[in-house]
BADO-716781 format. One line per 3 residues: their letters; for each residue z, y, x of N, C-alpha, C. Coordinates in steps of 0.05 Angstrom, whole numbers, padded with zeros to 5 digits, always signed. Layout:
BEGIN
a> Z Y X Z Y X Z Y X ~ ... .
This chain:
BEGIN
mnt> +02739 +01709 +01923 +02709 +01695 +01927 +02682 +01712 +01915 ~ +02691 +01735 +01901 +02677 +01761 +01896 +02674 +01768 +01920 ~ +02683 +01773 +01944 +02679 +01791 +01961 +02657 +01776 +01980 .
das> +02669 +01741 +01978 +02642 +01731 +01999 +02624 +01727 +01989 ~ +02617 +01729 +01964 +02593 +01731 +01955 +02572 +01753 +01953 ~ +02594 +01778 +01953 +02578 +01803 +01963 +02572 +01801 +01993 .
lak> +02587 +01787 +02011 +02583 +01793 +02036 +02552 +01780 +02043 ~ +02560 +01746 +02029 +02533 +01734 +02035 +02509 +01743 +02024 ~ +02511 +01760 +01998 +02483 +01779 +01985 +02475 +01802 +02004 .
riq> +02503 +01814 +02020 +02492 +01839 +02031 +02475 +01827 +02059 ~ +02486 +01803 +02073 +02476 +01789 +02095 +02445 +01782 +02092 ~ +02436 +01771 +02066 +02416 +01759 +02058 +02397 +01790 +02057 .
ele> +02403 +01808 +02041 +02391 +01835 +02042 +02384 +01846 +02065 ~ +02402 +01845 +02092 +02392 +01858 +02113 +02383 +01833 +02128 ~ +02383 +01816 +02125 +02362 +01802 +02141 +02331 +01799 +02133 .
saa> +02331 +01807 +02110 +02300 +01803 +02096 +02289 +01837 +02101 ~ +02307 +01857 +02109 +02299 +01878 +02112 +02290 +01882 +02142 ~ +02308 +01864 +02158 +02303 +01865 +02187 +02278 +01843 +02189 .
rqa> +02269 +01828 +02175 +02251 +01812 +02179 +02227 +01824 +02177 ~ +02224 +01847 +02153 +02200 +01856 +02142 +02198 +01872 +02166 ~ +02214 +01897 +02175 +02214 +01906 +02197 +02201 +01903 +02228 .
rle> +02206 +01872 +02231 +02205 +01860 +02246 +02176 +01850 +02255 ~ +02164 +01839 +02220 +02139 +01833 +02222 +02116 +01856 +02220 ~ +02129 +01883 +02218 +02107 +01911 +02213 +02106 +01917 +02243 .
amr> +02130 +01913 +02254 +02132 +01919 +02287 +02111 +01906 +02304 ~ +02112 +01875 +02293 +02090 +01862 +02310 +02059 +01869 +02304 ~ +02054 +01876 +02280 +02032 +01886 +02268 +02029 +01911 +02279 .
laa> +02041 +01930 +02281 +02042 +01961 +02292 +02029 +01955 +02331 ~ +02046 +01935 +02333 +02040 +01924 +02365 +02010 +01918 +02370 ~ +02009 +01898 +02355 +01980 +01887 +02354 +01966 +01906 +02355 .
tiv> +01963 +01930 +02339 +01951 +01953 +02332 +01939 +01972 +02356 ~ +01970 +01974 +02359 +01974 +01992 +02382 +01957 +01979 +02421 ~ +01963 +01952 +02413 +01944 +01949 +02441 +01922 +01946 +02440 .
tks> +01906 +01943 +02415 +01877 +01945 +02405 +01865 +01965 +02415 ~ +01881 +01989 +02396 +01868 +02018 +02402 +01874 +02022 +02439 ~ +01893 +02025 +02445 +01898 +02027 +02476 +01874 +02013 +02496 .
dgl> +01864 +01988 +02486 +01842 +01976 +02498 +01824 +01997 +02496 ~ +01820 +02000 +02476 +01797 +02023 +02465 +01797 +02041 +02483 ~ +01816 +02052 +02478 +01820 +02078 +02495 +01812 +02081 +02525 .
lae> +01821 +02062 +02535 +01816 +02049 +02562 +01785 +02047 +02567 ~ +01773 +02035 +02551 +01746 +02024 +02546 +01729 +02057 +02551 ~ +01741 +02068 +02539 +01728 +02093 +02529 +01730 +02122 +02555 .
ars> +01751 +02108 +02570 +01764 +02126 +02589 +01763 +02158 +02581 ~ +01776 +02165 +02559 +01775 +02195 +02555 +01795 +02199 +02548 ~ +01806 +02230 +02559 +01838 +02235 +02553 +01838 +02242 +02532 .
dap> +01816 +02259 +02520 +01813 +02274 +02497 +01804 +02259 +02473 ~ +01808 +02234 +02471 +01802 +02217 +02447 +01816 +02220 +02424 ~ +01806 +02224 +02401 +01816 +02227 +02379 +01837 +02207 +02371 .
gea> +01835 +02184 +02380 +01852 +02163 +02387 +01875 +02165 +02388 ~ +01882 +02177 +02409 +01906 +02184 +02423 +01933 +02194 +02406 ~ +01918 +02211 +02392 +01943 +02219 +02368 +01954 +02207 +02351 .
elv> +01931 +02180 +02341 +01940 +02168 +02324 +01953 +02146 +02341 ~ +01955 +02141 +02365 +01965 +02122 +02374 +01993 +02129 +02384 ~ +01999 +02155 +02386 +02023 +02169 +02386 +02039 +02162 +02364 .
vlk> +02021 +02159 +02341 +02046 +02159 +02315 +02047 +02128 +02317 ~ +02028 +02111 +02326 +02038 +02086 +02318 +02062 +02080 +02339 ~ +02063 +02089 +02362 +02081 +02084 +02377 +02101 +02093 +02365 .
ary> +02105 +02117 +02363 +02132 +02129 +02348 +02138 +02104 +02326 ~ +02122 +02100 +02306 +02133 +02080 +02280 +02142 +02057 +02293 ~ +02130 +02045 +02314 +02141 +02015 +02327 +02168 +02021 +02338 .
dgl> +02171 +02044 +02350 +02195 +02050 +02358 +02223 +02056 +02341 ~ +02212 +02063 +02309 +02231 +02068 +02296 +02236 +02041 +02280 ~ +02219 +02024 +02276 +02210 +01998 +02267 +02238 +01979 +02280 .
vkl> +02228 +01984 +02308 +02255 +01970 +02329 +02277 +01976 +02323 ~ +02282 +02001 +02327 +02309 +02013 +02323 +02322 +02007 +02297 ~ +02312 +01998 +02270 +02315 +01994 +02249 +02327 +01958 +02237 .
aee> +02310 +01944 +02260 +02314 +01921 +02263 +02339 +01914 +02282 ~ +02342 +01928 +02301 +02359 +01922 +02309 +02389 +01934 +02301 ~ +02394 +01958 +02288 +02411 +01962 +02270 +02419 +01950 +02254 .
aqa> +02397 +01936 +02239 +02402 +01914 +02214 +02420 +01888 +02226 ~ +02409 +01879 +02245 +02419 +01859 +02261 +02446 +01862 +02268 ~ +02450 +01888 +02275 +02482 +01892 +02285 +02498 +01895 +02262 .
qid> +02494 +01896 +02239 +02503 +01901 +02214 +02504 +01868 +02203 ~ +02484 +01855 +02208 +02489 +01823 +02199 +02509 +01810 +02214 ~ +02510 +01814 +02242 +02527 +01810 +02266 +02559 +01814 +02255 .
wlq> +02559 +01837 +02248 +02594 +01846 +02236 +02593 +01829 +02219 ~ +02577 +01835 +02194 +02583 +01822 +02171 +02588 +01793 +02170 ~ +02576 +01780 +02182 +02575 +01753 +02186 +02606 +01746 +02208 .
aee> +02613 +01756 +02220 +02643 +01751 +02238 +02658 +01760 +02213 ~ +02656 +01780 +02195 +02677 +01789 +02178 +02678 +01767 +02155 ~ +02656 +01750 +02149 +02652 +01730 +02133 +02671 +01707 +02144 .
hsr> +02657 +01707 +02163 +02675 +01675 +02181 +02709 +01691 +02181 ~ +02717 +01710 +02183 +02747 +01716 +02190 +02758 +01716 +02164 ~ +02743 +01719 +02141 +02757 +01720 +02110 +02757 +01689 +02104 .
kyh> +02738 +01672 +02114 +02741 +01644 +02105 +02759 +01625 +02124 ~ +02760 +01635 +02152 +02772 +01616 +02164 +02800 +01628 +02177 ~ +02806 +01647 +02177 +02831 +01665 +02197 +02846 +01676 +02163 .
r> +02851 +01663 +02145 +02869 +01682 +02119 +02896 +01681 +02122 .
């Protein structure tokens, strides 16, 4: 029973981390779109905002990867939990 409880707790922790990463990624995506639109409106390739945009995109990509990895762990743990409950 202790193992089941620890699996459930780990799943909850991962779900929370994945949810936070997804929310931050959505916020960053909105910022990226807004800044991209601003840069396109200025039509300057040497705009100082481009460097910031590159950093934001890199952070976004990192968050998406983090969320995907957390989801993969969640899926594996849920399968393990199911296996322990129903296939003893």
